[in-house]
N, C-alpha and C positions, 0 to 999 in steps of 0.2 A: 318625223324627227328633223330637227334643224341641221343645216350644213354647218360643220365646224370649221371656223376660220383658222388660218395658219397660226394666228396669234394665240387662239384658244388651244390649239394642238400643242403649241410650245409651252403654254402654261400647264397643261396637263402633264407633259413630259417632265417639266420642272417639279411639279407636285409629286410625281412618282419617284423622281430622283431624291427629293427631300425625304420622302417616306423611307426609302432605302438607307439614306444616311442616318436618319434617326434610329432605325433598327440596329445598324452597325454600332453607333455610339452607345446605344442602350446596352448592347451585348458587352462592349468593352468596359463600360462603367460597372456592370454587374461583376465581371471577372476581376476588375481591380478592387472593388469593394470586398470581394471574397478574400483576396490576398491580404488586404488591409486587416480584415477581421482575424485572419490566421496569424499575422504578425502581432496584433494586439494580444491575442491569446497566448502566443509564445512568450511575449514580454511578461505577461501576468504570471505564467508558470515559472519563468526564470526567476521572478521575484519571490516565489514561494519555496523553492528548493534550497536545501542547505548548501553551504560552501564546500562540503565534502563530497557531495553528489557529483559524479562525473557528468559532463555535458558533451554532447556530440553534435557536430554541425554537418548537415547533408551537403555534399558537393557532388552533384551529378549522381552517380551510382554508388558513391562512397560515403561512409560516415567517418568523420575525422574528429578525434577528441579535441575539444576546445578548452584549454586551460585558462585563457585570459577572458574571464567573464565580462569584465568591463568593456573590452574591445568588441565582444560579441553584442553586448547590450547597445553600445554606441552604433554599431553597424545596423542592428535592427531598428533603432530609433531613426537613423538616417533614411533607411528604406521606407519606414512608415511615413516619414515626412514627405518623401518623394511621391509615394502613392497617394497621399492626401492631396497634394498639389495637382496631380494628374486627374484625380476624381473630380476635384473642383473645376478644373479646366474643362473636362468633358461635360459636366453639369451646365456650365455656361454655354458651351457649344450647343447642347441639347435645347436649352432655353431659347437661344437665338434662332435655331433651325425650326423649333416648334412654333415660334411666333410667325416666321416666314411661311411655314406650312399652313397655319390657320388663316393667315391673310390671303394666301393663294387659293385656299379652299373656298373662301368667301367670294373671291373674284370669279372663280370657275363656276360656282353655283349661280352667281349673279348673271354671268354670261349665258348660262344654260337656262336661265329663267326659273330656277328652283330656289327654294328657301331651305335652310338647314332643317327646320322642323318637318317640312314636307319630305325631305330626303330620308329622314330617320323613320318616319311613320310609314 
């Protein structure tokens, strides 16, 4: 086996760091997307129920009656918009990190004298 240069060791460490960052971002994105779907479902249900049906809002461990439907709808829409922006931001970060990750993988494989197809097979 070849001796690994300090530069290659550094690239491998960066590669592992990028891999960890991608995993963290992926987890965050999935969680935010789940919250986003929940809000979208809530808005959909809010639109289906009649004006006489009481609505309650969860605040921590409490359920509080919400008489102002429009204020609640506006709050949900704003939260949806914020989550959408955060998801898009994470997606951009994931794309950028993924490109760096793939580039670094190629450099490491080249330095080790392996090709992607040989490493997969």
